[in-house]
C-alpha positions as a printed Julia matrix, in Angstrom:
305×3 Matrix{Float64}:
   9.22    2.47   39.83
  11.2     4.06   37.33
  12.98    1.84   34.75
  16.53    2.42   33.91
  17.52    2.67   30.08
  19.15   -0.88   30.4
  16.12   -2.07   32.01
  13.65   -0.56   29.28
  16.29   -2.32   26.69
  16.13   -5.64   28.34
  12.58   -5.56   28.5
  11.85   -4.84   25.1
  14.55   -7.41   23.9
  12.64   -9.93   26.18
   9.33   -8.84   24.12
  10.92   -9.55   21.06
  11.86  -13.1    22.08
   8.37  -13.86   23.67
   5.58  -11.63   21.68
   6.19  -12.98   18.16
   4.13  -11.99   15.11
   5.08   -8.34   14.94
   8.87   -9.12   14.46
  10.7    -9.33   11.29
  13.87  -10.17   12.15
  16.39  -12.41   10.29
  13.88  -12.18    7.14
  14.1   -10.4     3.8
  14.24   -6.65    3.48
  10.66   -5.34    3.35
   9.79   -2.54    0.96
  10.82    0.89    2.87
   7.6     3.17    3.88
   9.93    6.19    3.03
  10.92    5.06   -0.39
   7.68    4.42   -1.23
   6.26    7.57   -0.31
   8.93    8.99   -2.2
   7.94    6.84   -5.09
   4.58    7.88   -4.78
   5.6    11.49   -5.13
   7.6    11.2    -8.26
   4.9     9.42   -9.62
   2.64   12.47   -9.46
   5.35   14.61  -10.7
   5.6    12.48  -13.94
   1.55   12.17  -14.23
   1.38   16.16  -13.75
   4.43   17.61  -15.04
   4.92   21.29  -13.9
   2.45   21.11  -11.1
   4.67   19.94   -8.17
   8.01   21.42   -9.0
   9.74   24.06   -6.85
  10.56   26.23  -10.25
   8.55   26.29  -13.27
   9.3    23.66  -16.05
   9.99   24.98  -19.48
   8.65   22.98  -22.36
  12.34   22.89  -23.72
  13.51   21.42  -20.68
  11.0    18.62  -20.46
  12.95   15.86  -22.32
  15.81   16.08  -19.88
  13.46   16.56  -16.8
  11.66   13.38  -17.8
  14.52   11.27  -18.57
  15.84   11.82  -14.74
  12.29   11.32  -13.37
  11.9     8.27  -15.14
  15.65    7.1   -14.38
  14.84    7.72  -10.68
  11.74    5.95  -10.75
  13.09    2.96  -12.37
  15.55    2.37   -9.94
  13.26    3.01   -6.93
  10.62    0.81   -8.36
  12.63   -1.92   -9.28
  14.09   -2.21   -5.9
  10.76   -1.82   -3.84
   9.11   -4.57   -6.39
  12.25   -6.79   -5.73
  12.12   -6.66   -1.92
   8.22   -7.27   -2.5
   9.0   -10.54   -4.54
  11.75  -11.57   -2.17
   9.06  -11.56    0.62
   6.65  -13.69   -1.5
   9.61  -16.18   -2.05
   9.59  -15.29   -5.92
  12.06  -17.92   -7.43
  13.48  -15.05  -10.16
  12.79  -12.03   -7.86
  15.41   -9.7    -9.83
  14.42  -10.63  -13.19
  10.75  -10.47  -12.33
  10.85   -7.05  -11.04
  12.77   -5.77  -14.05
  10.0    -6.97  -15.98
   7.32   -5.71  -13.65
   8.88   -2.0   -13.84
   9.34   -2.11  -17.59
   5.75   -3.14  -17.76
   4.53   -0.42  -15.34
   6.42    2.53  -16.77
   5.02    1.3   -20.37
   1.72    1.87  -19.18
   2.16    5.5   -17.59
   0.74    6.96  -20.79
  -2.43    5.14  -20.45
  -2.78    5.85  -16.82
  -2.38    9.64  -17.81
  -5.0     9.51  -20.43
  -7.6     8.14  -17.6
  -6.24   10.48  -14.91
  -7.2    13.46  -17.28
 -10.72   12.07  -17.51
 -10.75   11.92  -13.68
  -9.67   15.67  -13.19
 -12.41   16.56  -16.18
 -14.91   14.7   -14.11
 -14.03   16.79  -10.96
 -13.99   20.31  -13.0
 -17.53   19.52  -14.55
 -19.0    17.57  -11.38
 -18.21   20.61   -8.73
 -19.59   23.88   -9.23
 -17.06   25.39   -6.99
 -14.28   24.3    -9.08
 -12.73   27.4   -10.51
  -9.72   25.6   -12.81
  -8.27   22.52  -13.53
  -5.26   23.99  -11.64
  -7.11   24.07   -8.46
  -8.12   20.86   -8.83
  -4.72   19.15   -9.39
  -3.35   20.86   -6.62
  -6.01   21.09   -4.01
  -8.54   18.32   -4.54
  -7.43   15.0    -2.49
  -9.31   12.81   -4.88
  -6.47   13.66   -7.49
  -3.83   12.04   -5.48
  -5.99    9.11   -4.15
  -7.34    8.07   -7.36
  -3.97    8.69   -9.46
  -1.91    6.34   -6.86
  -4.82    3.54   -6.98
  -4.76    3.48  -10.98
  -0.84    2.99  -10.6
  -1.12    0.44   -7.73
  -3.87   -1.33   -9.8
  -1.5    -2.33  -12.38
   1.19   -3.42  -10.13
  -1.61   -5.39   -8.28
  -2.75   -6.88  -11.69
   1.27   -7.94  -12.13
   0.97   -9.93   -9.24
   3.25   -7.78   -6.98
   2.45   -8.28   -3.12
   2.96   -5.27   -0.62
   3.81   -2.46   -2.93
   0.47   -1.89   -4.19
  -1.22   -1.53   -0.92
   1.7     0.64    0.15
   1.14    3.01   -2.43
  -2.46    3.44   -1.86
  -1.93    3.67    1.79
   0.05    6.55    1.36
  -3.02    8.33   -0.72
  -4.97    7.14    2.32
  -2.72    8.73    4.87
  -2.81   11.96    2.78
  -6.33   12.05    1.95
  -8.46    9.65    4.41
  -9.77    7.76    1.24
  -9.1     3.96    1.37
  -9.17    2.64   -2.25
  -7.86   -1.0    -2.4
  -5.48   -1.37   -5.3
  -7.4    -4.45   -6.59
 -10.79   -2.55   -6.94
 -11.55   -1.88  -10.76
 -12.28    1.65  -11.49
 -13.68    3.1   -14.56
 -12.7     6.46  -16.25
 -14.01    9.7   -15.26
 -14.36    8.85  -11.56
 -14.95   11.92   -8.92
 -14.98   11.4    -5.09
 -16.33   14.83   -3.86
 -14.79   16.15   -0.51
 -13.44   12.67   -0.47
 -12.87   12.03    3.31
 -14.22    8.68    4.45
 -14.72    6.78    1.31
 -13.57    2.95    1.55
 -13.69    1.13   -1.68
 -12.79   -2.61   -1.21
 -10.68   -4.98   -3.23
 -13.2    -6.68   -5.41
 -15.31   -3.45   -6.1
 -15.7    -2.73   -9.72
 -16.7     0.7   -10.71
 -17.99    1.7   -14.38
 -17.36    5.1   -16.29
 -18.68    8.34  -14.84
 -19.3     7.43  -11.36
 -19.48    9.97   -8.46
 -19.27    9.46   -4.87
 -19.51   11.93   -2.01
 -17.55   11.79    1.6
 -18.36    8.56    3.72
 -19.36    6.39    1.02
 -18.36    2.85    1.73
 -18.33   -0.23   -1.16
 -17.67   -3.16    1.28
 -18.64   -6.56    2.21
 -21.42   -8.01    4.12
 -19.39  -10.73    6.06
 -16.37  -12.58    5.32
 -16.52  -16.51    4.57
 -14.16  -18.64    6.91
 -12.55  -21.85    6.15
 -12.71  -24.93    8.69
 -10.01  -23.45   10.67
 -11.71  -20.41   10.85
  -9.57  -18.16    8.66
 -10.79  -15.77    6.07
 -11.32  -16.99    2.56
  -9.17  -14.97    0.32
  -9.98  -14.26   -3.27
 -13.77  -14.34   -3.45
 -16.0   -11.64   -4.75
 -17.16   -9.7    -1.48
 -17.6    -6.21   -3.05
 -20.28   -4.45   -5.07
 -20.33   -3.53   -8.88
 -21.57    0.0    -9.67
 -22.8     0.72  -13.12
 -22.03    3.61  -15.37
 -23.12    7.28  -14.49
 -24.13    6.41  -10.82
 -24.14    8.95   -8.32
 -23.46    7.91   -4.43
 -24.56   10.61   -2.1
 -22.7    10.92    1.29
 -22.39    8.15    3.75
 -24.06    5.73    1.91
 -22.97    2.05    2.4
 -23.57   -0.6    -0.13
 -22.28   -4.01    0.72
 -22.02   -7.47   -1.0
 -20.31   -9.22   -3.72
 -23.74   -9.99   -5.54
 -24.82   -6.62   -5.15
 -25.25   -4.74   -8.7
 -26.04   -1.04   -8.73
 -27.55   -0.5   -12.22
 -26.46    2.26  -14.68
 -27.92    5.88  -14.16
 -28.96    5.07  -10.68
 -28.86    7.76   -7.58
 -28.11    6.43   -4.33
 -29.3     9.0    -1.44
 -27.28    9.9     1.57
 -27.01    7.59    4.29
 -28.46    4.47    2.69
 -27.85    1.14    3.86
 -28.02   -1.27    0.72
 -27.39   -5.11    0.52
 -29.28   -5.63   -2.47
 -28.99   -5.11   -6.12
 -30.9    -2.04   -7.85
 -32.22   -1.84  -11.48
 -30.78    0.77  -13.76
 -32.26    4.34  -13.91
 -33.47    3.88  -10.23
 -33.32    6.44   -7.19
 -32.76    5.11   -3.7
 -33.5     6.76   -0.42
 -34.85    6.52    2.98
 -38.29    8.05    3.8
 -38.72    7.69    7.48
 -37.59    4.44    8.26
 -38.35    2.79    4.83
 -36.3     2.41    2.03
 -37.44    3.38   -0.99
 -36.32    2.04   -4.48
 -38.19    3.56   -7.48
 -37.38    4.57  -11.08
 -35.88    7.46  -11.74
 -38.05   10.37  -13.34
 -36.93   11.87  -16.65
 -36.82   15.6   -15.18
 -34.64   14.38  -12.23
 -31.05   15.43  -12.44
 -27.99   15.08  -10.47
 -26.45   18.46  -10.09
 -29.61   20.57  -10.79
 -32.08   22.27   -8.6
 -35.21   20.25  -10.01
 -33.74   17.1    -8.27
 -35.98   16.13   -5.44
 -37.13   13.08   -3.63
């Protein structure tokens, strides 16, 4: 039977009354997805001036351009942070939003410095890369990692909702799920990018390279007496400096540590720690963990298992 428009409306109103949990009525105004998406794009303009403009940007115009961009970001960020704090019942949302926005803006020069190392890592880590311009404009890891670094600062400042919304904008655009809580060192590169998942309590060192489909996840979730997940515990692995993890490897567990200068082969399923200078791969059905030989290189034709 075809429902009339009024019948559809009445059925939805009844659903709103009876099917709770996905309504947010008579509550605080939540952060806007559209506003957060625009905020994310504006952050990228400031991090990479001249790359995403519709017209060329001359050096002489940068001070005025930057003043306008920072003013816009300041207003957008303050508004969305305040909404997030109101949701969390912060006792002084307006004052704290102002403080948090100022702190984040002050971090932008530092974020630019580390993002530059990520771009350099992509250029040196991918033989197909022809220029830095190509990487910034066309490599999805630049967007995903840059937004995670901004969101990580907000996460550290105790902002709810908004950090995850920023990284989810990157997730939606790139297929890479980087939790804002994850700690990521410098010179970070995700080659091909798609399908990578990095959990909230993961810690990644410097000069780490991941390929598509890598997961740094949790083994399982602890639950309390009521069967609810326990929050705030270490659930995801730590990755040392100069580690390379090949496609579709899965590394799980908050107690799992991957030592520096280790290579994890493709499709490896790993739930245990690995010493520094190791190579991990499957040979048949067996997981092999052995010392990495001196002649083995990650990007050379002599790397064999």
